[in-house]
C-alpha positions in Angstrom: -0.1 0.1 0.1 1.4 3.4 -0.8 1.8 6.1 1.9 -0.1 8.6 -0.4 -3.2 6.4 -0.3 -3.0 6.2 3.4 -2.0 9.7 4.3 -3.8 11.6 1.6 -7.3 11.5 3.0 -5.9 11.9 6.7 -4.3 15.3 5.5 -7.4 16.5 3.9 -9.4 15.6 6.9 -6.9 17.4 9.3 -6.8 20.5 7.1 -10.6 20.6 6.9 -10.9 20.2 10.8 -8.3 22.9 11.5 -10.0 25.1 8.7 -13.2 24.8 10.6 -11.9 26.5 13.7 -10.9 29.7 11.9 -11.7 33.0 13.5 -14.1 34.0 10.5 -16.2 31.0 11.6 -16.4 31.9 15.2 -17.3 35.6 14.8 -20.9 36.2 14.6 -22.3 37.3 11.2 -25.3 39.1 10.4 -28.7 37.7 11.4 -30.6 35.8 8.8 -33.7 37.6 7.6 -36.6 36.1 9.3 -39.4 34.4 7.3 -42.5 36.7 6.9 -45.0 35.7 9.6 -48.6 35.3 9.1 -50.6 37.9 10.6 -52.4 36.7 13.8 -54.7 33.8 12.9 -54.6 34.8 9.1 -53.0 33.1 6.1 -51.1 36.0 4.9 -48.1 38.1 6.1 -47.9 41.9 6.6 -45.3 42.1 3.9 -48.0 40.6 1.7 -50.5 43.2 2.5 -47.7 46.0 1.9 -47.1 44.4 -1.5 -50.8 43.9 -2.0 -51.4 47.7 -1.2 -49.5 48.8 -4.3 -50.8 45.9 -6.6 -54.4 46.8 -5.5 -53.8 50.5 -6.2 -52.2 49.9 -9.6 -54.8 47.3 -10.9 -57.9 47.0 -8.7 -58.8 50.4 -7.0 -60.1 52.3 -10.1 -63.0 49.8 -10.0 -63.2 48.3 -6.4 -62.1 51.7 -4.6 -59.0 52.6 -3.0 -59.8 50.9 0.4 -61.7 47.9 -1.4 -64.9 49.5 -0.3 -66.6 49.5 -3.8 -67.7 52.6 -5.7 -71.3 52.2 -6.0 -74.0 52.1 -3.2 -75.7 49.1 -4.5 -73.4 46.4 -6.0 -76.3 43.8 -6.4 -78.1 46.1 -8.8 -77.4 45.6 -12.6 -75.9 48.2 -14.5 -77.6 49.5 -17.9 -75.5 46.9 -19.9 -77.0 44.1 -17.7 -73.6 43.3 -15.8 -73.0 43.8 -12.0 -70.9 46.7 -10.8 -67.5 45.5 -9.1 -68.4 44.8 -5.6 -66.6 46.1 -2.4 -64.0 43.5 -1.4 -63.5 44.8 2.2 -65.9 42.2 3.8 -69.1 44.4 3.5 -70.2 42.3 0.3 -69.9 38.7 -0.7 -66.2 38.1 -1.7 -66.0 36.7 1.8 -68.2 33.9 0.8 -65.7 32.6 -1.8 -62.6 30.6 -1.0 -59.0 31.8 -2.3 -59.3 29.4 -5.1 -62.4 31.1 -6.5 -61.0 34.6 -5.8 -57.8 33.5 -7.9 -60.0 32.1 -10.5 -62.1 35.5 -11.0 -58.6 37.4 -11.0 -57.2 35.0 -13.6 -60.2 34.8 -15.9 -62.1 37.9 -15.1 -65.7 38.5 -13.9 -67.9 37.3 -16.8 -68.7 34.1 -15.2 -70.0 36.1 -12.1 -72.0 38.5 -14.5 -69.2 41.2 -14.2 -67.1 43.1 -16.5 -63.8 42.6 -14.6 -61.0 41.9 -17.2 -58.6 39.0 -16.8 -55.3 39.4 -15.0 -53.9 35.9 -15.6 -51.1 37.2 -17.7 -50.9 40.6 -16.2 -50.0 39.7 -12.6 -47.8 37.0 -11.3 -49.0 34.5 -8.6 -47.4 36.3 -5.7 -49.1 39.7 -6.9 -52.3 38.1 -7.1 -52.2 36.7 -3.6 -50.8 39.9 -2.2 -53.8 41.8 -3.7 -56.1 39.3 -1.9 -54.2 39.7 1.5 -54.5 43.5 1.0 -58.5 43.4 0.8 -58.7 40.5 3.3 -56.8 42.9 5.8 -60.0 44.9 5.8 -62.1 41.8 7.0 -63.0 42.0 10.7 -62.1 38.8 12.7 -65.7 37.7 12.6 -65.9 37.8 8.8 -62.6 36.2 8.4 -63.4 33.5 10.9 -66.6 32.7 9.0 -64.7 32.7 5.7 -62.3 30.0 7.2 -65.2 27.9 8.2 -66.3 27.9 4.9 -63.0 26.7 3.6 -61.8 30.1 2.7 -58.0 29.5 2.5 -58.5 26.1 0.5 
């Protein structure tokens, strides 16, 4: 047996072990960024709400209102063209009756299936921005509305 065969791996292991004790390894480095935490009892994080504020303002507020409050008093009454106006999304209308999967479907395909004129955003917004917009308007939902939404399978 050759000496290189025996001592090669031993030298490599020893140098790794000594290298692991270097000063740079023992000095504290910067703390890693914490993962975004969900809001108390909610599926989304404050970071998503913050992002959703911008996404909603740029894509949704012109029809659903700056604070998701809706722009017409009677969102159930058909417009002259036979369509329904954009409903409030702040928990005062029916959006909380729909799970996230349906909310995403409406965002992706538009509101025609529900009698509205909302355009499709499937190729406009990425998945994270769509979820952020939902997080934004759900942040207006009080705890009672949110709890009812959860009981109905909302986050599914």
